[in-house]
C-alpha positions as CSV (number, residue, x, y, z in Angstrom):
1,M,-76.9,11.7,43.5
2,K,-76.5,8.9,41.0
3,L,-77.0,11.1,38.1
4,K,-74.5,13.6,39.4
5,K,-71.9,10.9,39.5
6,Q,-72.8,9.9,36.0
7,Q,-72.4,13.5,34.9
8,D,-69.1,13.8,36.7
9,R,-67.8,10.7,35.0
10,G,-69.1,11.8,31.6
11,R,-67.2,15.0,32.1
12,K,-63.9,13.1,33.1
13,H,-64.2,11.0,30.0
14,A,-64.6,13.9,27.7
15,K,-61.5,15.7,29.1
16,I,-59.5,12.6,28.6
17,L,-60.7,12.3,25.2
18,A,-59.9,15.9,24.5
19,A,-56.4,15.6,25.9
20,M,-55.6,12.7,23.7
21,L,-56.9,14.6,20.8
22,V,-54.5,17.5,21.6
23,F,-51.6,15.0,22.1
24,L,-52.5,13.6,18.5
25,L,-52.5,16.9,17.0
26,C,-49.7,18.5,18.6
27,G,-47.2,15.5,19.4
28,C,-45.0,16.3,16.4
29,N,-44.0,19.3,17.6
30,H,-44.4,18.9,21.6
31,R,-43.3,15.5,22.3
32,D,-42.2,16.3,25.7
33,T,-45.2,18.1,26.7
34,E,-47.2,16.8,29.9
35,Y,-50.8,17.0,29.8
36,K,-52.8,17.1,33.4
37,L,-56.2,16.7,33.8
38,S,-58.3,17.3,36.9
39,D,-61.7,16.7,38.0
40,S,-64.1,19.6,38.6
41,T,-64.7,18.8,42.4
42,G,-61.3,17.4,44.2
43,G,-58.7,19.4,41.8
44,S,-56.6,16.2,42.1
45,T,-54.7,14.8,39.1
46,A,-56.7,12.4,37.2
47,E,-54.8,11.5,34.1
48,T,-51.4,12.2,32.9
49,V,-49.9,11.7,29.5
50,F,-46.2,11.9,28.5
51,G,-44.5,12.3,25.3
52,N,-41.5,9.9,25.4
53,Q,-41.0,9.9,21.5
54,K,-37.9,11.9,21.9
55,E,-36.2,9.3,24.1
56,V,-37.2,6.6,21.5
57,D,-35.8,8.7,18.7
58,E,-32.6,9.4,20.4
59,E,-32.1,5.8,21.0
60,Q,-32.6,4.8,17.4
61,T,-30.3,7.5,16.2
62,V,-27.1,6.3,18.4
63,S,-28.0,2.6,17.1
64,E,-27.7,3.9,13.5
65,K,-24.6,5.7,14.1
66,S,-22.9,2.8,15.7
67,A,-24.0,0.4,12.9
68,G,-22.6,3.0,10.3
69,E,-19.3,3.2,12.0
70,T,-18.9,-0.5,12.2
71,T,-19.8,-0.8,8.5
72,G,-17.3,1.7,7.5
73,I,-14.3,-0.1,9.0
74,P,-14.3,-3.2,6.5
75,E,-14.8,-0.7,3.8
76,K,-11.6,1.2,4.6
77,R,-9.6,-2.0,4.9
78,E,-10.9,-3.0,1.4
79,A,-9.5,0.3,0.0
80,Q,-6.1,0.0,1.6
81,E,-5.9,-3.7,0.5
82,A,-6.7,-2.6,-3.2
83,A,-3.9,-0.1,-3.5
84,P,-1.5,-0.9,-6.2
85,E,1.8,-2.0,-5.3
86,E,4.7,0.4,-6.0
87,T,6.8,-0.7,-8.9
88,V,9.9,0.6,-10.7
89,Q,11.0,0.4,-14.3
90,V,14.8,-0.6,-15.3
91,Y,16.5,-0.7,-18.6
92,I,19.4,-3.2,-18.2
93,C,21.7,-4.0,-21.1
94,G,25.0,-5.2,-22.0
95,A,26.3,-8.6,-21.0
96,V,23.0,-10.3,-19.8
97,A,21.1,-12.9,-21.3
98,S,17.9,-10.8,-22.2
99,P,18.5,-7.1,-22.3
100,G,15.5,-5.0,-22.1
101,V,13.1,-2.9,-19.9
102,Y,11.7,-4.7,-16.8
103,T,9.3,-3.8,-14.3
104,L,10.4,-4.8,-10.8
105,P,8.7,-4.2,-7.2
106,G,9.6,-0.9,-5.4
107,G,12.9,-1.5,-3.6
108,S,14.4,-4.0,-5.7
109,R,18.4,-4.2,-5.9
110,V,20.4,-4.4,-8.8
111,V,20.9,-8.2,-8.4
112,Q,17.1,-8.6,-9.0
113,A,17.3,-6.8,-12.2
114,V,20.2,-9.1,-13.5
115,E,18.0,-11.9,-12.6
116,A,14.9,-10.6,-14.4
117,A,17.2,-10.3,-17.5
118,G,18.2,-13.8,-17.4
119,G,21.6,-13.6,-15.5
120,F,25.0,-12.6,-16.7
121,L,26.6,-13.9,-19.7
122,P,29.9,-16.0,-19.0
123,D,32.1,-12.9,-20.2
124,A,30.5,-10.2,-18.0
125,E,32.6,-8.3,-15.7
126,E,30.4,-8.4,-12.5
127,K,32.8,-6.6,-10.3
128,I,31.9,-3.3,-12.1
129,L,28.5,-3.5,-10.7
130,N,27.3,-2.8,-6.9
131,L,24.8,-5.6,-6.9
132,A,23.3,-4.6,-3.6
133,R,22.5,-1.2,-4.6
134,K,18.6,-0.2,-4.6
135,I,17.2,0.6,-8.0
136,E,15.7,4.0,-9.0
137,D,12.7,4.2,-11.3
138,G,13.7,4.9,-14.9
139,E,17.3,4.0,-14.4
140,Q,19.7,2.5,-17.1
141,I,22.2,-0.5,-15.8
142,T,25.1,-1.4,-18.1
143,V,26.8,-4.7,-17.6
144,W,30.1,-4.7,-19.4
145,T,32.1,-7.6,-20.7
146,R,35.7,-8.1,-19.3
147,E,37.2,-7.2,-22.7
148,E,35.3,-4.0,-22.7
149,A,36.4,-3.2,-18.9
150,E,40.0,-3.7,-19.8
151,N,39.8,-1.6,-23.1
152,M,38.3,1.1,-21.2
153,E,41.1,0.7,-18.5
154,I,43.8,0.9,-21.5
155,T,42.0,3.9,-23.0
156,E,41.7,5.9,-20.0
157,T,45.4,5.3,-18.6
158,P,47.2,7.5,-21.2
159,Q,44.7,10.5,-20.1
160,Q,45.6,10.0,-16.4
161,N,47.8,12.8,-15.0
162,T,50.3,10.9,-12.6
163,G,51.8,14.1,-11.3
164,G,48.7,14.5,-8.9
165,T,47.0,17.4,-10.8
166,E,43.9,17.6,-12.4
167,Q,43.9,17.3,-16.3
168,A,41.4,19.4,-18.1
169,S,39.7,17.8,-21.1
170,G,40.2,19.4,-24.6
171,S,36.3,19.4,-24.9
172,G,36.1,21.6,-22.0
173,K,33.9,18.7,-20.2
174,V,34.7,17.2,-16.8
175,N,35.9,13.7,-17.5
176,L,34.5,11.6,-14.8
177,N,37.5,8.9,-15.0
178,T,40.1,11.5,-14.5
179,A,38.9,14.5,-12.7
180,G,39.9,15.2,-9.2
181,K,37.7,16.4,-6.3
182,E,38.0,20.2,-7.0
183,E,37.4,19.6,-10.8
184,L,34.1,17.6,-10.1
185,M,32.9,20.3,-7.7
186,T,32.7,22.7,-10.7
187,L,29.7,20.9,-11.8
188,S,26.5,22.2,-11.1
189,G,24.9,20.5,-7.9
190,I,28.1,18.6,-7.3
191,G,29.4,19.4,-3.8
192,E,32.2,18.1,-1.6
193,S,30.2,14.9,-0.4
194,R,29.1,14.0,-4.1
195,A,32.5,14.4,-5.6
196,D,34.0,12.1,-2.9
197,A,31.2,9.7,-3.8
198,I,32.1,9.7,-7.4
199,I,35.7,9.1,-6.6
200,A,34.9,6.4,-4.3
201,Y,32.7,4.7,-6.9
202,R,35.4,4.9,-9.5
203,E,38.1,3.5,-7.2
204,A,35.7,0.8,-6.2
205,N,34.3,-0.3,-9.6
206,G,36.7,0.9,-12.2
207,P,36.4,3.7,-14.9
208,F,32.8,5.0,-15.9
209,G,31.7,3.1,-19.0
210,S,29.2,5.9,-19.9
211,I,28.3,9.2,-18.3
212,E,24.6,7.5,-17.2
213,E,26.6,5.3,-15.0
214,I,26.9,8.2,-12.7
215,M,23.4,7.7,-11.7
216,N,24.7,4.6,-9.9
217,I,25.7,7.1,-7.2
218,E,23.2,7.9,-4.4
219,G,21.8,11.7,-5.0
220,I,22.7,11.9,-8.7
221,K,19.4,10.9,-10.4
222,G,17.0,12.3,-13.0
223,K,16.8,16.0,-12.8
224,M,20.1,16.2,-11.1
225,F,21.8,14.3,-14.0
226,E,20.1,16.2,-16.8
227,K,22.0,19.4,-15.3
228,I,25.3,18.1,-15.6
229,R,24.7,15.8,-18.7
230,G,26.2,18.6,-21.1
231,S,29.3,19.1,-18.9
232,I,30.6,15.6,-18.3
233,E,32.1,12.8,-20.4
234,V,34.2,9.5,-20.0
């Protein structure tokens, strides 16, 4: 009897060792396989081995993903903070202390361009400019003297038609200082609203000193100005 028990115990140990060996050899591909061993006499479960490696791996993956997402947030913020500030370049000339090209923050106004150029000279005609207007990149701002402004008015006065009709220029170009609404609307891209804006600007600021000054009007910039450059004069 004692010998039989020892033999049964030996067979049980052998089965356990065999099961562990199978688990070690096949564990990588069968992590969730359950191994059951029964003794030869009773048929009941003697040992159970579980492969729980999958649960460990899933927890580790979730942890690494969370850490990666958390780490990415500061990097995104740093990239946004490093974005360069938008700027505009403007050429300001005429009756200012230091004419030249200046780089200003985006959204700057004409008054800031004047300040960058050292301010108005004593004889500057400040009323010609709309100091509150936003600056467009690449534009030119001309500050006229009072004498220049007066001479422009004297020069343009004889050309004006007091009869209320439009007077055509001898060159065939549209004169920004004398043209009426209908004549202005003959220009490429100038509709009723832009023609009204040109006339309103002229009435508020006096005659145009140069054809480039028309770019002070909203909607007439860059490409739009290039379309009408050869068709206008002052």
